[in-house]
N, CA, C and O atoms as a GROMACS GRO file, in nm:
protein
  476
    1MET      N    1 -26.720   0.916  14.326
    1MET     CA    2 -26.629   0.817  14.270
    1MET      C    3 -26.656   0.801  14.121
    1MET      O    4 -26.561   0.781  14.044
    2ARG      N    5 -26.779   0.809  14.079
    2ARG     CA    6 -26.812   0.794  13.938
    2ARG      C    7 -26.744   0.902  13.854
    2ARG      O    8 -26.692   0.875  13.746
    3TYR      N    9 -26.746   1.027  13.905
    3TYR     CA   10 -26.682   1.136  13.832
    3TYR      C   11 -26.532   1.112  13.819
    3TYR      O   12 -26.472   1.142  13.716
    4SER      N   13 -26.475   1.058  13.924
    4SER     CA   14 -26.332   1.031  13.923
    4SER      C   15 -26.295   0.928  13.817
    4SER      O   16 -26.197   0.946  13.744
    5SER      N   17 -26.374   0.821  13.807
    5SER     CA   18 -26.340   0.718  13.709
    5SER      C   19 -26.367   0.769  13.566
    5SER      O   20 -26.294   0.734  13.474
    6THR      N   21 -26.472   0.852  13.549
    6THR     CA   22 -26.499   0.911  13.418
    6THR      C   23 -26.386   1.004  13.379
    6THR      O   24 -26.340   1.004  13.265
    7PHE      N   25 -26.341   1.084  13.475
    7PHE     CA   26 -26.232   1.177  13.448
    7PHE      C   27 -26.103   1.103  13.415
    7PHE      O   28 -26.030   1.143  13.324
    8SER      N   29 -26.074   0.995  13.488
    8SER     CA   30 -25.951   0.922  13.459
    8SER      C   31 -25.959   0.850  13.325
    8SER      O   32 -25.857   0.836  13.257
    9ARG      N   33 -26.078   0.806  13.286
    9ARG     CA   34 -26.094   0.748  13.151
    9ARG      C   35 -26.065   0.853  13.045
    9ARG      O   36 -25.998   0.826  12.945
   10LEU      N   37 -26.116   0.973  13.068
   10LEU     CA   38 -26.093   1.082  12.974
   10LEU      C   39 -25.944   1.114  12.965
   10LEU      O   40 -25.891   1.134  12.855
   11ILE      N   41 -25.878   1.120  13.077
   11ILE     CA   42 -25.733   1.146  13.080
   11ILE      C   43 -25.658   1.035  13.006
   11ILE      O   44 -25.571   1.064  12.924
   12ASN      N   45 -25.692   0.910  13.035
   12ASN     CA   46 -25.624   0.798  12.969
   12ASN      C   47 -25.650   0.797  12.820
   12ASN      O   48 -25.557   0.775  12.741
   13ALA      N   49 -25.774   0.820  12.778
   13ALA     CA   50 -25.806   0.823  12.636
   13ALA      C   51 -25.730   0.934  12.565
   13ALA      O   52 -25.680   0.916  12.454
   14SER      N   53 -25.720   1.048  12.631
   14SER     CA   54 -25.645   1.161  12.572
   14SER      C   55 -25.497   1.126  12.560
   14SER      O   56 -25.432   1.156  12.460
   15ARG      N   57 -25.444   1.061  12.663
   15ARG     CA   58 -25.303   1.022  12.661
   15ARG      C   59 -25.275   0.922  12.548
   15ARG      O   60 -25.175   0.934  12.478
   16TYR      N   61 -25.364   0.824  12.531
   16TYR     CA   62 -25.347   0.726  12.424
   16TYR      C   63 -25.354   0.793  12.287
   16TYR      O   64 -25.278   0.760  12.196
   17SER      N   65 -25.446   0.888  12.273
   17SER     CA   66 -25.458   0.960  12.146
   17SER      C   67 -25.331   1.039  12.117
   17SER      O   68 -25.282   1.039  12.004
   18LEU      N   69 -25.279   1.106  12.218
   18LEU     CA   70 -25.155   1.182  12.199
   18LEU      C   71 -25.038   1.090  12.170
   18LEU      O   72 -24.950   1.124  12.091
   19ASP      N   73 -25.036   0.973  12.235
   19ASP     CA   74 -24.931   0.874  12.205
   19ASP      C   75 -24.936   0.835  12.058
   19ASP      O   76 -24.832   0.825  11.992
   20GLY      N   77 -25.057   0.811  12.006
   20GLY     CA   78 -25.072   0.776  11.865
   20GLY      C   79 -25.028   0.887  11.773
   20GLY      O   80 -24.962   0.863  11.672
   21LEU      N   81 -25.063   1.009  11.808
   21LEU     CA   82 -25.024   1.125  11.727
   21LEU      C   83 -24.872   1.142  11.729
   21LEU      O   84 -24.811   1.165  11.624
   22LEU      N   85 -24.812   1.132  11.845
   22LEU     CA   86 -24.665   1.144  11.855
   22LEU      C   87 -24.594   1.032  11.781
   22LEU      O   88 -24.491   1.054  11.717
   23TYR      N   89 -24.649   0.911  11.789
   23TYR     CA   90 -24.590   0.799  11.714
   23TYR      C   91 -24.593   0.830  11.564
   23TYR      O   92 -24.493   0.810  11.495
   24ALA      N   93 -24.706   0.877  11.515
   24ALA     CA   94 -24.718   0.908  11.372
   24ALA      C   95 -24.620   1.018  11.333
   24ALA      O   96 -24.559   1.012  11.226
   25LEU      N   97 -24.604   1.118  11.418
   25LEU     CA   98 -24.511   1.227  11.388
   25LEU      C   99 -24.366   1.179  11.387
   25LEU      O  100 -24.283   1.228  11.310
   26ARG      N  101 -24.335   1.082  11.473
   26ARG     CA  102 -24.199   1.031  11.481
   26ARG      C  103 -24.168   0.926  11.374
   26ARG      O  104 -24.057   0.921  11.321
   27CYS      N  105 -24.266   0.841  11.342
   27CYS     CA  106 -24.236   0.719  11.268
   27CYS      C  107 -24.303   0.704  11.131
   27CYS      O  108 -24.261   0.620  11.052
   28GLU      N  109 -24.403   0.782  11.102
   28GLU     CA  110 -24.477   0.766  10.976
   28GLU      C  111 -24.442   0.880  10.880
   28GLU      O  112 -24.484   0.994  10.899
   29GLN      N  113 -24.364   0.848  10.778
   29GLN     CA  114 -24.312   0.951  10.687
   29GLN      C  115 -24.424   1.030  10.618
   29GLN      O  116 -24.416   1.152  10.608
   30ALA      N  117 -24.526   0.962  10.570
   30ALA     CA  118 -24.635   1.032  10.502
   30ALA      C  119 -24.702   1.130  10.598
   30ALA      O  120 -24.736   1.242  10.559
   31PHE      N  121 -24.722   1.089  10.722
   31PHE     CA  122 -24.785   1.179  10.819
   31PHE      C  123 -24.694   1.297  10.851
   31PHE      O  124 -24.742   1.408  10.872
   32GLN      N  125 -24.564   1.274  10.853
   32GLN     CA  126 -24.470   1.384  10.875
   32GLN      C  127 -24.482   1.488  10.763
   32GLN      O  128 -24.482   1.609  10.789
   33TYR      N  129 -24.491   1.441  10.639
   33TYR     CA  130 -24.509   1.534  10.526
   33TYR      C  131 -24.640   1.611  10.540
   33TYR      O  132 -24.646   1.732  10.517
   34GLU      N  133 -24.745   1.540  10.576
   34GLU     CA  134 -24.875   1.604  10.588
   34GLU      C  135 -24.877   1.705  10.703
   34GLU      O  136 -24.944   1.807  10.693
   35ALA      N  137 -24.804   1.677  10.811
   35ALA     CA  138 -24.794   1.772  10.921
   35ALA      C  139 -24.717   1.897  10.875
   35ALA      O  140 -24.752   2.009  10.913
   36ALA      N  141 -24.614   1.877  10.795
   36ALA     CA  142 -24.539   1.991  10.742
   36ALA      C  143 -24.628   2.076  10.651
   36ALA      O  144 -24.624   2.199  10.657
   37VAL      N  145 -24.707   2.010  10.567
   37VAL     CA  146 -24.801   2.083  10.480
   37VAL      C  147 -24.902   2.159  10.566
   37VAL      O  148 -24.939   2.271  10.532
   38PHE      N  149 -24.946   2.099  10.675
   38PHE     CA  150 -25.039   2.167  10.766
   38PHE      C  151 -24.981   2.299  10.817
   38PHE      O  152 -25.049   2.401  10.819
   39VAL      N  153 -24.855   2.296  10.857
   39VAL     CA  154 -24.788   2.417  10.906
   39VAL      C  155 -24.781   2.521  10.793
   39VAL      O  156 -24.807   2.640  10.816
   40ILE      N  157 -24.747   2.476  10.672
   40ILE     CA  158 -24.739   2.567  10.557
   40ILE      C  159 -24.877   2.627  10.528
   40ILE      O  160 -24.889   2.747  10.503
   41ILE      N  161 -24.980   2.543  10.529
   41ILE     CA  162 -25.118   2.590  10.505
   41ILE      C  163 -25.155   2.699  10.606
   41ILE      O  164 -25.209   2.803  10.569
   42CYS      N  165 -25.126   2.675  10.731
   42CYS     CA  166 -25.158   2.774  10.834
   42CYS      C  167 -25.083   2.905  10.809
   42CYS      O  168 -25.140   3.013  10.824
   43ALA      N  169 -24.956   2.896  10.770
   43ALA     CA  170 -24.878   3.016  10.742
   43ALA      C  171 -24.934   3.092  10.621
   43ALA      O  172 -24.945   3.214  10.624
   44VAL      N  173 -24.968   3.019  10.516
   44VAL     CA  174 -25.024   3.082  10.395
   44VAL      C  175 -25.157   3.150  10.427
   44VAL      O  176 -25.184   3.259  10.377
   45ILE      N  177 -25.238   3.087  10.508
   45ILE     CA  178 -25.367   3.146  10.547
   45ILE      C  179 -25.345   3.279  10.618
   45ILE      O  180 -25.418   3.376  10.594
   46VAL      N  181 -25.246   3.284  10.705
   46VAL     CA  182 -25.216   3.408  10.777
   46VAL      C  183 -25.162   3.514  10.680
   46VAL      O  184 -25.207   3.628  10.684
   47VAL      N  185 -25.068   3.477  10.594
   47VAL     CA  186 -25.007   3.572  10.500
   47VAL      C  187 -25.111   3.626  10.403
   47VAL      O  188 -25.111   3.746  10.373
   48LEU      N  189 -25.199   3.540  10.353
   48LEU     CA  190 -25.301   3.584  10.257
   48LEU      C  191 -25.420   3.652  10.326
   48LEU      O  192 -25.510   3.702  10.258
   49ASP      N  193 -25.421   3.653  10.458
   49ASP     CA  194 -25.531   3.712  10.535
   49ASP      C  195 -25.665   3.655  10.491
   49ASP      O  196 -25.760   3.728  10.461
   50VAL      N  197 -25.670   3.522  10.488
   50VAL     CA  198 -25.790   3.450  10.446
   50VAL      C  199 -25.900   3.473  10.550
   50VAL      O  200 -25.874   3.466  10.670
   51PRO      N  201 -26.023   3.501  10.506
   51PRO     CA  202 -26.133   3.517  10.601
   51PRO      C  203 -26.149   3.394  10.692
   51PRO      O  204 -26.121   3.282  10.650
   52ALA      N  205 -26.194   3.417  10.814
   52ALA     CA  206 -26.198   3.313  10.917
   52ALA      C  207 -26.274   3.188  10.874
   52ALA      O  208 -26.225   3.077  10.892
   53LEU      N  209 -26.392   3.205  10.817
   53LEU     CA  210 -26.472   3.087  10.778
   53LEU      C  211 -26.400   3.005  10.671
   53LEU      O  212 -26.398   2.882  10.678
   54LEU      N  213 -26.342   3.072  10.574
   54LEU     CA  214 -26.267   3.002  10.469
   54LEU      C  215 -26.142   2.935  10.527
   54LEU      O  216 -26.105   2.826  10.486
   55ALA      N  217 -26.079   3.002  10.622
   55ALA     CA  218 -25.961   2.944  10.689
   55ALA      C  219 -25.998   2.814  10.760
   55ALA      O  220 -25.925   2.716  10.755
   56VAL      N  221 -26.112   2.815  10.827
   56VAL     CA  222 -26.159   2.694  10.896
   56VAL      C  223 -26.183   2.581  10.797
   56VAL      O  224 -26.149   2.466  10.824
   57VAL      N  225 -26.242   2.614  10.682
   57VAL     CA  226 -26.268   2.512  10.579
   57VAL      C  227 -26.135   2.456  10.527
   57VAL      O  228 -26.120   2.334  10.515
   58LEU      N  229 -26.040   2.544  10.496
   58LEU     CA  230 -25.911   2.498  10.442
   58LEU      C  231 -25.834   2.414  10.544
   58LEU      O  232 -25.778   2.310  10.510
   59ILE      N  233 -25.831   2.460  10.667
   59ILE     CA  234 -25.761   2.384  10.771
   59ILE      C  235 -25.834   2.252  10.798
   59ILE      O  236 -25.771   2.147  10.812
   60GLY      N  237 -25.966   2.258  10.806
   60GLY     CA  238 -26.044   2.136  10.830
   60GLY      C  239 -26.028   2.032  10.721
   60GLY      O  240 -26.018   1.912  10.748
   61ALA      N  241 -26.024   2.080  10.596
   61ALA     CA  242 -26.006   1.986  10.484
   61ALA      C  243 -25.872   1.915  10.494
   61ALA      O  244 -25.862   1.796  10.464
   62TRP      N  245 -25.768   1.988  10.535
   62TRP     CA  246 -25.638   1.923  10.548
   62TRP      C  247 -25.632   1.831  10.670
   62TRP      O  248 -25.565   1.728  10.667
   63ILE      N  249 -25.700   1.868  10.777
   63ILE     CA  250 -25.706   1.781  10.895
   63ILE      C  251 -25.771   1.648  10.858
   63ILE      O  252 -25.732   1.543  10.910
   64ILE      N  253 -25.867   1.651  10.768
   64ILE     CA  254 -25.928   1.525  10.721
   64ILE      C  255 -25.823   1.438  10.652
   64ILE      O  256 -25.821   1.316  10.671
   65VAL      N  257 -25.735   1.499  10.572
   65VAL     CA  258 -25.625   1.424  10.510
   65VAL      C  259 -25.541   1.356  10.618
   65VAL      O  260 -25.509   1.238  10.608
   66MET      N  261 -25.507   1.432  10.720
   66MET     CA  262 -25.422   1.378  10.826
   66MET      C  263 -25.492   1.266  10.903
   66MET      O  264 -25.430   1.166  10.939
   67CYS      N  265 -25.623   1.282  10.927
   67CYS     CA  266 -25.699   1.177  10.994
   67CYS      C  267 -25.705   1.050  10.909
   67CYS      O  268 -25.688   0.939  10.960
   68LEU      N  269 -25.728   1.068  10.780
   68LEU     CA  270 -25.731   0.951  10.691
   68LEU      C  271 -25.594   0.882  10.689
   68LEU      O  272 -25.586   0.760  10.683
   69GLU      N  273 -25.487   0.961  10.694
   69GLU     CA  274 -25.353   0.902  10.696
   69GLU      C  275 -25.332   0.821  10.823
   69GLU      O  276 -25.271   0.714  10.819
   70LEU      N  277 -25.382   0.869  10.936
   70LEU     CA  278 -25.371   0.793  11.060
   70LEU      C  279 -25.446   0.660  11.049
   70LEU      O  280 -25.395   0.556  11.091
   71VAL      N  281 -25.566   0.664  10.993
   71VAL     CA  282 -25.643   0.540  10.973
   71VAL      C  283 -25.568   0.448  10.877
   71VAL      O  284 -25.556   0.328  10.902
   72ASN      N  285 -25.518   0.504  10.768
   72ASN     CA  286 -25.442   0.427  10.670
   72ASN      C  287 -25.323   0.356  10.737
   72ASN      O  288 -25.304   0.236  10.718
   73SER      N  289 -25.246   0.431  10.813
   73SER     CA  290 -25.128   0.373  10.878
   73SER      C  291 -25.166   0.266  10.980
   73SER      O  292 -25.101   0.162  10.987
   74ALA      N  293 -25.270   0.292  11.058
   74ALA     CA  294 -25.312   0.195  11.160
   74ALA      C  295 -25.360   0.064  11.097
   74ALA      O  296 -25.323  -0.044  11.142
   75VAL      N  297 -25.442   0.075  10.992
   75VAL     CA  298 -25.494  -0.046  10.929
   75VAL      C  299 -25.382  -0.121  10.856
   75VAL      O  300 -25.380  -0.244  10.856
   76GLU      N  301 -25.290  -0.047  10.795
   76GLU     CA  302 -25.176  -0.115  10.731
   76GLU      C  303 -25.097  -0.195  10.833
   76GLU      O  304 -25.054  -0.307  10.805
   77LYS      N  305 -25.077  -0.139  10.953
   77LYS     CA  306 -25.006  -0.213  11.058
   77LYS      C  307 -25.083  -0.339  11.095
   77LYS      O  308 -25.024  -0.445  11.116
   78ALA      N  309 -25.215  -0.329  11.104
   78ALA     CA  310 -25.296  -0.447  11.135
   78ALA      C  311 -25.287  -0.550  11.024
   78ALA      O  312 -25.274  -0.670  11.051
   79PHE      N  313 -25.292  -0.505  10.898
   79PHE     CA  314 -25.277  -0.597  10.784
   79PHE      C  315 -25.142  -0.669  10.791
   79PHE      O  316 -25.134  -0.788  10.764
   80ASP      N  317 -25.038  -0.595  10.827
   80ASP     CA  318 -24.905  -0.655  10.834
   80ASP      C  319 -24.898  -0.763  10.942
   80ASP      O  320 -24.820  -0.858  10.930
   81LEU      N  321 -24.979  -0.750  11.047
   81LEU     CA  322 -24.984  -0.853  11.150
   81LEU      C  323 -25.056  -0.978  11.102
   81LEU      O  324 -25.027  -1.089  11.148
   82ILE      N  325 -25.149  -0.960  11.010
   82ILE     CA  326 -25.225  -1.074  10.957
   82ILE      C  327 -25.134  -1.166  10.877
   82ILE      O  328 -25.137  -1.288  10.892
   83SER      N  329 -25.053  -1.103  10.791
   83SER     CA  330 -24.964  -1.185  10.708
   83SER      C  331 -24.852  -1.100  10.652
   83SER      O  332 -24.873  -0.987  10.607
   84GLU      N  333 -24.731  -1.156  10.656
   84GLU     CA  334 -24.618  -1.090  10.592
   84GLU      C  335 -24.604  -1.132  10.446
   84GLU      O  336 -24.532  -1.070  10.369
   85ASP      N  337 -24.674  -1.238  10.410
   85ASP     CA  338 -24.671  -1.286  10.272
   85ASP      C  339 -24.762  -1.199  10.186
   85ASP      O  340 -24.855  -1.136  10.235
   86PHE      N  341 -24.732  -1.197  10.055
   86PHE     CA  342 -24.815  -1.120   9.963
   86PHE      C  343 -24.955  -1.179   9.958
   86PHE      O  344 -24.974  -1.300   9.947
   87SER      N  345 -25.052  -1.091   9.966
   87SER     CA  346 -25.192  -1.133   9.955
   87SER      C  347 -25.264  -1.029   9.870
   87SER      O  348 -25.261  -0.910   9.901
   88PRO      N  349 -25.328  -1.074   9.762
   88PRO     CA  350 -25.402  -0.978   9.679
   88PRO      C  351 -25.510  -0.902   9.757
   88PRO      O  352 -25.535  -0.784   9.731
   89ALA      N  353 -25.574  -0.968   9.852
   89ALA     CA  354 -25.679  -0.903   9.930
   89ALA      C  355 -25.620  -0.795  10.021
   89ALA      O  356 -25.676  -0.686  10.033
   90ILE      N  357 -25.507  -0.826  10.085
   90ILE     CA  358 -25.442  -0.727  10.170
   90ILE      C  359 -25.391  -0.611  10.086
   90ILE      O  360 -25.403  -0.495  10.126
   91LYS      N  361 -25.333  -0.640   9.970
   91LYS     CA  362 -25.287  -0.534   9.881
   91LYS      C  363 -25.403  -0.444   9.840
   91LYS      O  364 -25.390  -0.321   9.840
   92ALA      N  365 -25.516  -0.504   9.807
   92ALA     CA  366 -25.634  -0.427   9.768
   92ALA      C  367 -25.679  -0.337   9.883
   92ALA      O  368 -25.712  -0.221   9.862
   93GLY      N  369 -25.681  -0.390  10.004
   93GLY     CA  370 -25.719  -0.310  10.120
   93GLY      C  371 -25.626  -0.193  10.142
   93GLY      O  372 -25.671  -0.081  10.167
   94LYS      N  373 -25.495  -0.219  10.134
   94LYS     CA  374 -25.397  -0.111  10.151
   94LYS      C  375 -25.412  -0.008  10.040
   94LYS      O  376 -25.403   0.112  10.065
   95ASP      N  377 -25.433  -0.054   9.918
   95ASP     CA  378 -25.448   0.038   9.805
   95ASP      C  379 -25.573   0.125   9.820
   95ASP      O  380 -25.571   0.243   9.787
   96MET      N  381 -25.681   0.066   9.870
   96MET     CA  382 -25.804   0.145   9.888
   96MET      C  383 -25.788   0.249   9.998
   96MET      O  384 -25.838   0.360   9.986
   97LEU      N  385 -25.717   0.214  10.105
   97LEU     CA  386 -25.690   0.312  10.209
   97LEU      C  387 -25.605   0.427  10.154
   97LEU      O  388 -25.632   0.544  10.181
   98SER      N  389 -25.504   0.391  10.077
   98SER     CA  390 -25.420   0.493  10.014
   98SER      C  391 -25.502   0.580   9.919
   98SER      O  392 -25.480   0.701   9.912
   99ALA      N  393 -25.594   0.519   9.848
   99ALA     CA  394 -25.680   0.594   9.755
   99ALA      C  395 -25.767   0.695   9.830
   99ALA      O  396 -25.792   0.804   9.779
  100ALA      N  397 -25.813   0.660   9.949
  100ALA     CA  398 -25.894   0.754  10.028
  100ALA      C  399 -25.813   0.879  10.062
  100ALA      O  400 -25.864   0.991  10.052
  101VAL      N  401 -25.688   0.860  10.102
  101VAL     CA  402 -25.600   0.973  10.130
  101VAL      C  403 -25.577   1.054  10.002
  101VAL      O  404 -25.584   1.177  10.004
  102PHE      N  405 -25.550   0.985   9.893
  102PHE     CA  406 -25.523   1.051   9.765
  102PHE      C  407 -25.642   1.136   9.718
  102PHE      O  408 -25.624   1.249   9.673
  103ILE      N  409 -25.762   1.081   9.730
  103ILE     CA  410 -25.882   1.155   9.689
  103ILE      C  411 -25.898   1.282   9.772
  103ILE      O  412 -25.932   1.387   9.718
  104MET      N  413 -25.873   1.273   9.900
  104MET     CA  414 -25.887   1.392   9.985
  104MET      C  415 -25.776   1.493   9.956
  104MET      O  416 -25.800   1.614   9.963
  105ILE      N  417 -25.657   1.447   9.922
  105ILE     CA  418 -25.550   1.540   9.883
  105ILE      C  419 -25.590   1.610   9.753
  105ILE      O  420 -25.570   1.731   9.739
  106CYS      N  421 -25.644   1.536   9.658
  106CYS     CA  422 -25.691   1.597   9.532
  106CYS      C  423 -25.798   1.702   9.559
  106CYS      O  424 -25.796   1.810   9.500
  107PHE      N  425 -25.891   1.671   9.649
  107PHE     CA  426 -25.994   1.768   9.686
  107PHE      C  427 -25.930   1.894   9.742
  107PHE      O  428 -25.973   2.005   9.709
  108ASN      N  429 -25.828   1.879   9.826
  108ASN     CA  430 -25.760   1.994   9.884
  108ASN      C  431 -25.691   2.078   9.777
  108ASN      O  432 -25.694   2.201   9.783
  109VAL      N  433 -25.630   2.013   9.679
  109VAL     CA  434 -25.566   2.087   9.570
  109VAL      C  435 -25.671   2.168   9.495
  109VAL      O  436 -25.649   2.286   9.467
  110ILE      N  437 -25.782   2.107   9.462
  110ILE     CA  438 -25.890   2.177   9.392
  110ILE      C  439 -25.940   2.294   9.477
  110ILE      O  440 -25.964   2.404   9.426
  111LEU      N  441 -25.957   2.270   9.605
  111LEU     CA  442 -26.003   2.374   9.697
  111LEU      C  443 -25.908   2.493   9.698
  111LEU      O  444 -25.951   2.608   9.692
  112TRP      N  445 -25.778   2.465   9.704
  112TRP     CA  446 -25.678   2.573   9.706
  112TRP      C  447 -25.673   2.647   9.573
  112TRP      O  448 -25.655   2.769   9.571
  113VAL      N  449 -25.687   2.576   9.463
  113VAL     CA  450 -25.688   2.643   9.333
  113VAL      C  451 -25.806   2.741   9.327
  113VAL      O  452 -25.791   2.854   9.282
  114ILE      N  453 -25.922   2.697   9.373
  114ILE     CA  454 -26.039   2.785   9.375
  114ILE      C  455 -26.014   2.905   9.464
  114ILE      O  456 -26.047   3.018   9.426
  115VAL      N  457 -25.957   2.883   9.582
  115VAL     CA  458 -25.930   2.992   9.674
  115VAL      C  459 -25.831   3.092   9.615
  115VAL      O  460 -25.851   3.213   9.626
  116ILE      N  461 -25.726   3.043   9.553
  116ILE     CA  462 -25.625   3.132   9.495
  116ILE      C  463 -25.684   3.212   9.381
  116ILE      O  464 -25.650   3.330   9.365
  117VAL      N  465 -25.770   3.152   9.301
  117VAL     CA  466 -25.834   3.224   9.192
  117VAL      C  467 -25.928   3.332   9.247
  117VAL      O  468 -25.935   3.442   9.193
  118ILE      N  469 -26.000   3.301   9.354
  118ILE     CA  470 -26.094   3.397   9.414
  118ILE      C  471 -26.019   3.510   9.484
  118ILE      O  472 -26.056   3.627   9.470
  119ILE      N  473 -25.914   3.476   9.557
  119ILE     CA  474 -25.840   3.579   9.633
  119ILE      C  475 -25.744   3.644   9.539
  119ILE      O  476 -25.670   3.734   9.578
   0.00000   0.00000   0.00000
């Protein structure tokens, strides 16, 4: 019975995670753009015949952008539940979350410039 409940927790957790991912793909414009960039990155990696280890680094770096975007979107939704009125503290929180995504996107741009120069 213990294995059954552990397995059903795993199934439920996976389902909730997929629900969140599908919601972001359907409803979050920034995440939709990032998913499109992910597809482009994968295609470019194949076309350029990027070595496997470097491909993993490039794909992983972009997956971090997408993960940060999911966190950004989730926390923004929570902030919106706290108050619909303007709050400098909430604005600062949203701006810092956005900055985290921005910094990782900048890192990815630098990474790709280095890769293109090397290849």
